[in-house]
N, C-alpha and C positions, 0 to 999 in steps of 0.2 A: 504490501499501501506505498507504504515511504516512497519508493523508487520513482511509483507512478506520477504521487507528488509534486515529487522535485520534475521532474521529467515536464508535466504543464508548469509548473515556476521558471524554468530553463528558456519554455517553448517562449513564453508571455515575454520573455526578458527582453528579446528582439524585437516584438512588436512595437509600432506604434498604435495612438490612441487617438480618434480623431473622434472629437466631441465639439457642438456645439450646436447650430440657428442656421436657417436659410431665409432668408430675404425678401418680397421682391421687389424688382425697383419698377418703377420711384416710389414707388407709394409706403417702402417698408416695413411692412407688415407684414409677418409670416407667414410665408409661403403651405401650403400644408400639401401639395399636389409634388414635389419637388424630390426626386431621387439619386441617389449617390449611387456607382456604380463602380465596382474594382473592374477595369476592364472598359473597353471602346464600347459603350453600348451596340450601337450600328455593327461590331463586328463580332463575328465567331470567338473569343473569348474571355466572353462576359465571362466571370471566374463567382463574382454575388454579386448584389442587390443591398440595396438598404433605405426602404424609402421613408420620408421625416414623420412625427406623429401630427396630431391636428395642431400642434403647436409650435412649425418648425424643425422642431429640433431628435440630431442626431446623436448617437451612439453606437460603435463599433470601432473594434481591434484592424490593424490589416502588414498582416506579413513585408520584410525592410523591401522585396524586390517587389513590391506593387505600391509604395513611393510616387511614379512614373506612371501610374495607371489608374489616376481617379480621379472619372467624370462625374459633374452636374448638371439637370436637365431634371424640364416640367413633362413628373411622369404622365397627364394631363395629355398628353398630345408626342405626337412621333420626337424622338430628341432629337430627330437631324434638327430638328427646327427652338433648339434652345441651346444644345450640347456645349460645355466649353472643361478643360481640362482646371481641376484644379490643385494644383502646382504644387511642389513640394514646399517651398517656404512657403505658403497658407498656411500647411495641415500643421494642428495644435486639438491641446485638449479645451481651448477656448475660442474656438475657428466662429467668427461672424462672416457667413458666406451671397452673394446677390445674382438675384438670380432671375432676369425678364420672363412673365411667364407668356406658353407661346396664345400667340390670338389665333386657332383654326381655319377658324370663321372671318380673316383679315384678307378680302382679296388685292392686299399692296405685298405680300409674301409671297413669293414665288414656294413651291415645294421644296428647295434643297434651301432655304434660308440659312443661315445661319445666324440666333439675333446676342447670343453674347458670345463674341469677339473670344 
């Protein structure tokens, strides 16, 4: 039993704890439809996804090889409309991420538009 506990503690030591909130631009209200994915959401290598709660909060761990593969997007529409990479320098336990929500009914947005550069 001790060996298993020791292994779990050692495995967590190399992980990065991501915790914070996603706010909608420009209103600064918490987003309740945001999703963070480990791996590009439009690719074939999505390892995991984490939806924010009703207050826009998230809390999860990632491995050291995943730090450059975190993406944020509005889960209420196609990820291509709002997807952006969360850079390693943004990652912490007190993150405040901003996301412009998708507007799928907006005729001025072409299907392949990315609105969060």
